[in-house]
C-alpha positions, 0 to 999 in steps of 0.5 A: 500499500505504502509503494502505491501511494509513494508511486501516485504521488510520483506522479502527481507531484510534479504535473502539479508545479509544472502546471502552475503558472511562474510567469504571470502575476496580480497587479492592479490596474492603475490607469493607462490607454485600456480602454476597457478597464477601470482604476482598481481592477484586478487583473494578470500580468504574465510575461512570455518571452516575446510578449507581456500580456495583460489577463482578466479572466480568461479574455485577454485583453493587451498583448504587447510585443516584448520588442515595442516596450520602450519604457519601463518605469518604477515608483513607490506611493510611501504613506503614514498610517496617521488614521490609524494611529489616531483610532489606536490612540484613542485606546491606548496612547502609547500604541498610537504613538507607535502605530505613527511612525508605521507607513504604508507603500504602494509599488507601481509599474508603468509600460509604454509601448510602440508597436508601428502606429499603436502606442500606449502605455499603462500603470498598475499597482503591484 
């Protein structure tokens, strides 16, 4: 029985590893030239060797050839958690003061492309 279970594991574990999509990243669309998306929509950014695709569910919203990407930018937005610190200060002054030192970071990636006469760009929150 143990050898049968080991045999099944040897068959199924490698198939689940290869089924994983390691080049897909969940991002939040923040704005850009994709008319069908609203800001704040969760999409997948799939990086293939020859193109970058933006997909929502099973629908491919954009396919950008890698050779046409002209710029990739990175930025971050840092905020202090003042509202949370004030809320905690009502309950405990010490925790509120410590919370005032905490920061939240949002990371953004921008892509710009020019494919012949088609130009565009997107900003995504990672």
